[in-house]
C-alpha positions in Angstrom: 2.9 3.3 -0.5 2.1 0.7 -3.1 0.9 -2.7 -1.9 1.8 -5.5 -4.3 0.2 -8.9 -4.8 2.1 -11.6 -6.6 -0.3 -14.4 -7.8 -2.6 -13.1 -10.5 -0.7 -9.7 -10.6 3.0 -10.4 -11.2 2.4 -14.1 -11.8 -0.6 -14.3 -14.0 -2.7 -17.4 -14.6 -2.2 -17.3 -18.4 1.1 -15.6 -19.0 2.2 -14.7 -22.5 5.0 -17.2 -23.1 6.9 -14.6 -25.1 7.0 -12.2 -22.2 7.2 -14.4 -19.2 9.9 -16.9 -18.0 8.8 -19.9 -16.0 10.6 -20.4 -12.7 10.2 -23.3 -10.2 10.0 -22.2 -6.6 9.7 -25.0 -4.2 6.6 -26.9 -5.6 5.3 -23.9 -7.5 5.8 -22.7 -11.0 5.6 -19.0 -11.5 5.7 -16.9 -14.6 7.8 -13.7 -14.2 8.3 -10.9 -16.7 11.4 -8.8 -16.6 9.2 -6.0 -17.9 7.4 -6.1 -14.5 10.7 -5.5 -12.8 11.4 -2.4 -14.9 7.9 -1.1 -14.1 8.2 -1.8 -10.4 11.5 0.1 -10.3 9.8 3.0 -12.1 7.0 2.9 -9.5 9.5 2.8 -6.7 10.5 6.3 -7.6 7.0 7.5 -6.5 6.0 4.8 -4.0 7.4 2.8 -1.2 6.8 -0.8 -2.5 5.3 -3.2 0.1 4.6 -6.9 -0.5 0.9 -7.6 0.3 0.8 -11.2 -0.8 0.3 -14.6 0.8 3.9 -15.2 -0.2 4.7 -12.8 2.7 8.5 -12.9 3.4 9.0 -15.5 0.6 8.3 -12.7 -1.8 11.7 -11.1 -0.8 13.4 -14.4 -0.9 12.1 -15.8 -4.2 10.2 -13.3 -6.4 11.9 -10.0 -5.6 15.3 -11.2 -6.9 13.7 -12.5 -10.1 12.3 -9.0 -10.7 15.6 -7.3 -9.8 14.2 -5.8 -6.6 15.9 -5.3 -3.3 14.2 -6.4 -0.1 10.8 -4.7 0.5 8.6 -4.4 3.6 6.0 -7.1 4.0 2.4 -7.1 5.3 2.0 -10.2 7.4 -1.4 -11.8 6.9 -0.8 -15.2 8.5 0.1 -13.8 11.9 -2.3 -10.9 11.9 -4.8 -10.8 14.7 -7.9 -8.5 14.6 -7.3 -5.3 16.6 -9.6 -2.6 17.9 -10.7 -0.4 15.1 -10.4 -3.0 12.4 -13.2 -3.1 9.9 -15.8 -5.5 11.3 -17.1 -8.4 9.2 -18.9 -11.7 9.6 -17.2 -15.0 9.3 -18.6 -15.5 5.8 -16.7 -12.3 4.7 -13.5 -13.2 6.5 -11.9 -15.0 3.5 -12.7 -12.3 1.0 -11.4 -9.5 3.3 -8.5 -11.0 5.2 -6.0 -8.7 3.5 -7.9 -5.5 4.1 -7.5 -4.9 7.8 -3.8 -5.8 7.9 -3.2 -3.4 5.0 -5.1 -0.6 6.6 -3.2 -1.2 9.9 0.1 -1.2 8.0 -0.7 2.0 6.2 -1.6 3.7 9.5 -3.4 6.6 7.9 -0.8 7.1 5.1 -1.9 7.3 1.5 -1.6 4.1 -0.5 -2.4 2.2 -3.6 -3.1 -1.5 -3.8 -2.7 -3.6 -6.9 -4.5 -6.8 -6.6 -6.5 -9.4 -8.6 -9.2 -10.0 -6.0 -10.7 -6.8 -4.6 -14.2 -7.6 -3.2 -17.0 -5.1 -3.8 -17.2 -4.5 0.0 -13.6 -3.3 0.1 -14.2 -1.0 -3.0 -17.2 0.5 -1.2 -15.2 1.1 2.0 -12.3 2.7 0.1 -14.5 4.9 -2.2 -14.8 7.9 0.1 -11.1 8.2 0.6 -9.0 10.1 -1.9 -5.9 8.7 -0.2 -6.6 5.2 -1.3 -6.3 3.9 -4.9 -7.4 0.4 -5.7 -6.1 -1.1 -9.0 -7.8 -4.3 -10.0 -5.9 -6.6 -12.3 -7.3 -9.4 -14.5 -5.6 -12.5 -13.0 -5.2 -14.1 -16.4 -3.2 -11.2 -17.8 -1.5 -9.8 -14.7 -0.3 -6.2 -14.4 -0.2 -4.3 -17.7 1.4 -1.0 -18.6 -1.9 0.9 -18.3 -2.1 -0.1 -14.6 1.4 1.4 -14.1 0.4 4.5 -15.9 -2.7 4.9 -13.6 -0.5 4.5 -10.6 2.0 7.1 -11.8 -0.8 9.5 -12.7 -2.4 9.1 -9.3 0.9 9.6 -7.5 1.5 12.8 -9.5 -2.0 14.2 -8.7 -1.5 13.4 -5.0 1.8 15.3 -5.0 0.3 18.3 -6.8 -2.7 18.5 -4.5 -1.0 17.6 -1.3 -4.4 16.4 0.1 -4.8 13.5 2.5 -8.2 12.0 3.0 -7.8 8.6 4.7 -9.5 6.5 7.4 -7.9 6.8 10.8 -8.0 4.2 13.6 -9.0 1.5 11.1 
């Protein structure tokens, strides 16, 4: 699976005006690149795409069609309630890690990659021992670039060739 964020990843803070088209969605302006749509379709040949964004189901309604994507599964953060086995963290860490437990729960032990502009060091440390998790950090000013796509394609290829799974269970 490939968990996708929108803001800072597919909608960068400082989009190149030559490559991004501005769209008004409700009260927000988003910069969307048709090139991202092409890349995501390429990645969909190796991954199940899953929205992991605070846009939640609005991603399918508004952003997916702009990228030429069909409806994708969504990780729901706003309705998620901590469950037994979730990573434990103090209130101060809650905001920086609020996506991690729902993503782990959604993945349910399956290999996954996550492309995100905010990946706290604590999450990087937790994921480090697991070969079945690939974290791709994106500069929020630039958004996803071709080299990120190439990393994801190479990781998927290596996983298929090795057939190994090393993931946290009951997280």
